[in-house]
C-alpha positions in Angstrom: 8.2 18.5 -7.6 4.7 18.8 -9.0 1.9 16.3 -9.0 -1.3 16.4 -11.0 -2.0 19.0 -13.6 -1.7 22.8 -13.7 -5.5 23.1 -14.2 -6.2 21.8 -10.7 -8.0 24.5 -8.6 -5.7 23.7 -5.6 -2.0 24.2 -5.3 -0.3 22.9 -2.2 3.1 24.3 -1.4 4.8 21.7 0.7 8.2 20.9 2.3 9.8 17.4 2.3 9.2 15.8 5.7 6.5 18.2 6.9 4.0 16.2 8.9 1.3 18.8 8.3 1.8 18.6 4.6 1.6 14.8 4.6 -1.6 14.9 6.6 -3.2 17.5 4.3 -2.2 15.5 1.2 -3.8 12.4 2.6 -7.0 14.2 3.5 -7.2 15.7 0.1 -6.7 12.4 -1.6 -9.3 10.7 0.7 -11.8 13.5 -0.1 -10.9 13.0 -3.9 -10.1 16.7 -4.2 -7.5 17.1 -7.0 -4.5 19.2 -6.2 -1.1 20.2 -7.5 1.8 19.8 -5.1 4.8 22.2 -5.3 8.0 21.6 -3.3 9.4 24.8 -1.7 12.9 23.5 -2.2 12.4 25.2 -5.5 13.7 28.8 -4.8 10.8 30.3 -6.9 8.2 28.4 -4.9 9.8 29.3 -1.6 9.7 33.0 -2.7 6.0 32.7 -3.6 5.3 31.2 -0.1 7.2 34.0 1.6 5.2 36.6 -0.4 2.0 35.0 0.7 2.9 34.6 4.4 4.7 37.8 5.0 8.2 36.4 4.9 7.9 33.0 6.4 8.1 29.6 4.7 5.1 28.1 6.4 3.9 24.8 4.9 1.5 23.8 3.8 0.5 27.0 2.2 -2.4 26.4 -0.2 -3.9 28.4 -3.1 -7.5 27.6 -3.7 -8.9 29.3 -6.9 -6.3 32.1 -6.2 -7.1 32.5 -2.5 -4.2 31.9 -0.1 -4.7 29.7 3.0 -1.9 29.0 5.5 -1.9 25.5 7.1 -5.6 25.1 6.4 -7.9 22.3 7.5 -9.8 20.3 4.9 -12.9 22.2 6.0 -11.3 25.5 5.1 -10.3 24.2 1.7 -13.8 22.9 1.0 -15.3 26.3 2.0 -12.9 28.1 -0.3 -13.8 25.7 -3.1 -17.5 26.4 -2.5 -17.3 30.1 -2.6 
């Protein structure tokens, strides 16, 4: 499942039912930071997350302008957006 557009600077790899993913999504929406959500039930998305994390399917895994963050805070995402 993908929300928003492919031009969004943030991609959030998430898993259905993940409380950390739900919390991050809420914080991003409240901060009005656009993002694209990718469900790792898709085998290709799961493989991308494993490649980023060294073999684990940790969610949320976030790409910010090409930089990978694993289970980041909203502050970490803002910092990655700024620089």
